[in-house]
N, C-alpha and C positions, 0 to 999 in steps of 0.2 A: 056627512059633511062634517069637516074637523071644524073645531070652534077654537078660539085662542084662549089659553088659560091664562089667567092674571094672578100672579102670586103677591101675595102680600106680606112683608117683611113683618115677623113676630117678635125679632131683636129689638129691644127698647135699651135706652141708656138710662142709667141712674146717675143723680149727681151725688156725688159723696163729699164729705166736709174734709177741707185741707187736711194734710196728716200734721201732726204736730210730733213732739218728742215723746208725749204722754202714752202715744198710740203704741210706740216702740217699747215700753215700758223702761224707758231712760226718762230721769228727771232733769230738768235744766241745773239743778244745782250741784248734782253730781257732776255733769259735765263740767262747770264752770269751776269747781273745786279741782278737779283733775290737770285742767288748764291752767289753774294759779299755779297748782304744784309744779308742773313740767315749767311754767314760766320762771318760777322760782329757782329750780334747779338750773336752768339755761343761765340765768343771770349769775348765779353763783358760779358756774363753769367758766364762764365768760371774765368775771372779775378775779379769778384764781381762789376764790374762798372755798369751793366746795372741797369737803373732807370725806374722803373713803373709809367706810367702817370696813377696818381690815378683818375683824373677827367676825362679824356677821357675812361677809363676802366668801370668808374660808368655810364658814361652817355651811353654807348655800352650795358651795362648789363640792364639798364631802358629802353631801347629801345626795347631789347629782351622780357622785361617782358609785356610791353604795349601791 
């Protein structure tokens, strides 16, 4: 006679702590500092007060071409 085989699930679920920025290797201060820089640059561009450093830009372009 054939009997019914009952299968039990051996899989289980583990709860993990909520992920935060420290688990990714990124610190909140670095992120906020970068956002502050972007916000400051955006404001300068909108106000028309942003000055391009021509020497630094030219050097970066020259390095890419070499």
